[in-house]
C-alpha positions, -999 to 999 in steps of 0.1 A, spaced: -35 155 -143 -57 182 -128 -49 219 -131 -48 219 -94 -21 195 -82 -37 190 -49 -68 169 -42 -88 169 -9 -91 134 6 -128 136 15 -151 120 40 -187 111 30 -212 134 47 -236 105 51 -210 86 72 -203 116 94 -241 121 99 -249 84 106 -220 82 132 -226 117 144 -190 126 140 -181 162 148 -149 172 129 -140 197 155 -139 171 183 -112 147 192 -116 110 198 -118 99 162 -95 97 133 -90 95 95 -60 79 78 -50 74 42 -36 40 33 -28 39 -4 -37 55 -38 -35 44 -74 -42 65 -105 -54 54 -140 -42 65 -174 -77 81 -180 -70 105 -151 -90 90 -122 -76 83 -88 -87 57 -64 -78 62 -27 -83 37 2 -86 52 36 -101 46 70 -121 63 96 -130 53 132 -137 63 168 -128 46 199 -133 55 235 -131 30 263 -160 45 281 -181 41 249 -181 3 249 -217 -9 249 -231 24 240 -264 24 219 -263 60 208 -247 63 173 -231 95 184 -213 76 213 -206 42 197 -172 32 187 -169 24 150 -143 16 123 -147 15 85 -127 16 54 -135 35 22 -124 35 -14 -130 69 -30 -128 75 -68 -118 110 -78 -123 123 -113 -99 143 -134 -110 175 -117 -100 162 -83 -136 159 -70 -150 127 -55 -173 107 -78 -181 76 -59 -173 60 -24 -174 24 -14 -177 18 23 -166 -16 38 -154 -32 69 -186 -24 87 -222 -38 86 -243 -26 58 -275 -5 65 -296 -37 66 -274 -53 92 -256 -78 70 -218 -82 72 -196 -64 47 -187 -85 17 -151 -71 18 -127 -84 44 -113 -55 63 -77 -69 69 -48 -46 76 -26 -23 55 -50 -22 25 -36 -15 -10 -53 -9 -44 -46 -20 -79 -64 -12 -111 -65 -43 -134 -62 -40 -172 -101 -42 -176 -106 -13 -151 -117 -36 -122 -104 -23 -88 -87 -49 -66 -83 -41 -30 -59 -65 -10 -50 -65 26 -29 -85 50 -28 -113 58 -39 -123 24 -74 -111 13 -83 -99 -22 -116 -84 -34 -125 -73 -70 -148 -43 -71 -164 -27 -103 -148 5 -115 -177 26 -104 -174 11 -69 -209 -1 -68 -205 -39 -68 -184 -66 -54 -175 -89 -83 -154 -115 -64 -139 -120 -30 -111 -143 -18 -110 -137 20 -84 -146 46 -101 -137 79 -77 -123 104 -76 -123 142 -64 -145 170 -81 -177 159 -55 -194 136 -78 -222 126 -104 -197 116 -78 -181 93 -68 -214 78 -103 -220 65 -101 -188 43 -98 -186 6 -68 -162 2 -53 -147 -30 -28 -119 -22 -17 -95 6 -9 -70 -21 -10 -66 -59 7 -43 -83 1 -43 -120 30 -41 -146 25 -24 -180 19 -58 -197 -8 -66 -172 13 -91 -151 4 -91 -114 33 -87 -90 20 -100 -56 29 -109 -21 12 -139 -7 11 -152 28 19 -185 45 11 -202 77 36 -223 97 65 -198 96 91 -201 123 74 -201 157 47 -174 148 10 -180 147 -12 -169 119 -4 -161 83 24 -137 73 34 -122 40 62 -145 28 62 -151 -10 69 -127 -38 51 -140 -69 42 -130 -104 14 -139 -129 21 -146 -165 10 -122 -193 -25 -127 -206 -37 -144 -174 -64 -120 -160 -77 -119 -125 -114 -120 -127 -145 -135 -111 -142 -173 -113 -106 -170 -125 -80 -172 -97 -49 -163 -117 -20 -187 -109 11 -171 -95 47 -182 -99 69 -179 -68 99 -157 -74 113 -154 -39 107 -166 -3 112 -142 26 115 -166 55 124 -203 48 118 -215 83 87 -236 74 92 -268 95 57 -265 110 39 -265 77 14 -292 67 -6 -300 35 -33 -277 49 -10 -247 44 -5 -251 7 -22 -226 -17 -29 -242 -52 -27 -209 -70 9 -201 -57 32 -224 -74 69 -232 -78 81 -255 -106 45 -267 -113 37 -276 -77 22 -255 -48 47 -238 -27 51 -254 7 77 -268 32 110 -270 14 95 -267 -21 101 -230 -27 126 -206 -42 160 -207 -25 180 -191 -10 155 -170 9 156 -132 9 166 -132 45 197 -154 36 205 -132 6 206 -99 25 224 -115 55 254 -122 33 264 -86 33 254 -78 69 281 -68 94 267 -92 120 250 -126 112 219 -118 132 213 -83 117 184 -95 96 171 -120 121 133 -118 122 134 -91 95 102 -80 76 93 -80 39 82 -47 24 57 -43 -5 75 -50 -39 73 -23 -66 75 -30 -104 103 -12 -123 89 -29 -155 75 -62 -166 106 -82 -156 124 -61 -130 112 -54 -94 123 -38 -62 118 -59 -31 125 -41 3 137 -60 33 137 -43 67 155 -54 99 137 -62 130 119 -33 148 129 -28 184 109 -11 211 132 19 210 162 30 191 155 18 156 174 45 137 205 28 121 187 -5 118 196 -25 86 175 -24 54 181 -34 18 162 -26 -14 168 -57 -36 164 -58 -74 149 -91 -86 141 -101 -122 111 -121 -133 130 -154 -127 138 -145 -91 175 -138 -98 191 -109 -78 201 -81 -102 215 -57 -77 203 -32 -51 191 3 -48 224 19 -38 234 51 -21 216 52 13 232 54 47 215 31 72 216 60 99 215 93 80 188 80 56 171 56 79 135 46 70 130 36 106 126 72 117 88 75 115 86 40 101 85 51 64 88 17 47 72 25 13 92 21 -20 73 29 -52 83 26 -88 73 39 -122 73 8 -145 68 29 -176 100 48 -172 120 24 -150 127 44 -119 121 39 -82 115 63 -53 115 64 -16 104 91 9 112 91 46 118 117 73 153 124 61 147 129 24 132 120 -10 153 96 -31 151 85 -68 170 57 -86 173 45 -122 167 8 -130 204 0 -126 202 8 -89 221 41 -91 209 69 -69 201 98 -92 185 123 -68 185 130 -31 165 158 -15 174 162 22 146 174 44 173 192 64 174 217 35 147 244 36 132 238 1 123 202 10 117 205 47 78 203 41 83 167 28 84 154 64 47 160 66 40 138 36 36 101 29 46 86 -5 18 65 -18 24 56 -54 34 67 -89 9 75 -116 9 63 -152 16 99 -162 49 98 -142 37 117 -111 45 110 -74 14 108 -53 20 122 -18 -5 125 10 -3 152 37 -7 133 70 -25 160 89 -41 183 63 -54 152 42 -46 165 8 -31 145 -21 -3 162 -39 7 152 -74 44 159 -81 54 157 -118 86 138 -124 107 151 -154 122 127 -179 157 135 -166 158 127 -128 185 153 -124 157 178 -127 134 162 -100 147 184 -72 134 215 -90 101 198 -98 96 188 -61 105 224 -49 80 238 -74 52 213 -63 57 221 -27 55 259 -34 22 253 -53 7 231 -26 -4 262 -4 -21 277 -34 -40 246 -43 -49 241 -6 -63 276 -4 -86 270 -35 -101 238 -20 -106 256 14 -129 281 -3 -150 253 -17 -151 230 13 -145 250 44 -128 221 62 -129 218 100 -96 205 115 -85 197 80 -114 172 75 -129 176 41 -165 165 42 -183 159 9 -219 153 1 -217 150 -37 -203 116 -43 -225 86 -45 -219 63 -16 -221 24 -18 -221 0 11 -203 -31 2 
C-alpha cells in the first residue's frame, strides 16, 4: 500500500503524441475497465482510449483519424507507472495486435506472476509480468460473423484466482436460445496445482450453467477444456438446474428472470463463490428490476445468497453498476452502486450499508468498484477524475463505514499532491516515464 491512497490512472505520452490527442479537446475518451493488485504492492490496470468522429472516417492525418486501443498499465508501490502494454491496435510496423481486443476486459495475476487478460466473448491472453511479451493467446474473435467466431480457440471470458491458485472462470457458448454468437454461460473452476501456462490449457470443471436453452448446439460448439463429469459441456450434458431456473423459483412472476444476464463471479475463498444474476435490461425504467447474488460452493451447490438488498432502494440498475467483488483471504463480499456501498460476510449476512444519500458517503456516486487487493483494500476508480482510490477494510466490517469516510476525506489531499506533479488537463494524467510495449 502506498503512503498516498490515490493513484493517477495515466495515459502514455507517446500514444497521445502519435494520435495527436489534445487533452483539452472533446471528441475522444478514456475509460478504466478493471484493476488487480499483487501481494508485492504492484497494481495492474486495464483501460481504453479512443476517438471517433463520423466526419473523420477515411482521414489520413493522425490528428484527425479515429482510433481505439486498450492498455494495461503496471503501477509500482509508489503509485507511479512502470510499464504499459498497448493492444487492440496495429503495431508500429503495421502487423496486427497479438491480443484480441474483445469487450469488457478483466485482469488476473496468476501464481507465477503472469498477467492474464480476458475479454468477452471468450478470449484469454497471457502476458509477462513486465508487460513486454505475449506468452500465449487463446482468441475468440468477436463481431457479426458467427462462423468466424466459431473458428477461434477460446479459453475464458473472465478469470479470478483463489488463494490456492484455482481459476474461477466464466466461459462462453454458442447456440444459446435464439441468439447469435457466443455468450458467457458457464461458471467453471480449475483444480489446485493445474497452472495456466503457455502450452497448458488448464481444464475447467463446470459448476453451473446460466442458460440451459441449448437446442441449437452441435458438436462444433463443444470446448474440450470445459468439462462436466469427464466430458465436454454441450447440449443437455451440463450442470442442472440452470442458474436462471434457480433464481426464478423465488421470483414473484415466472418471467422475471427471462433473458437474464450472468455477472462476473467473485471468489469468497477456494470453495465458495458469489455468482450475480441480473434481470433483463429494458430500454427505460430498469430501477426495481430483479437481481440475485447467489452463493455457490466448489461442487456447484447453492449455499445461500447475499441478503439484505431491496430491489428498488438498492437497485444496481441505476447507472448499471453490476460489479460484485470479494476478498477470498478474509471471506467477505462487496458491491457499490449509485445508492450505496454494501459489505457481506461469507454466510450472506449484510454487515455494512453506506447510503449515498448520507453526506459522508455521497462522493461514492462518482466511483466504480473495481476489485479488492490481497492486503484487504477496496480498489475504486473515479470515473471523471481518473484516479484510483485504495480504501483499507478493517478486520471487523462494523468499522468499514468509518474507514470509507476517512478514505473519501483523504482523496482530495492525495489528488492535490498528484496535480502538482502531473498538471493534468481535464483530469487526464499524461505520463512519459513508463516503458511502453506494443503487443
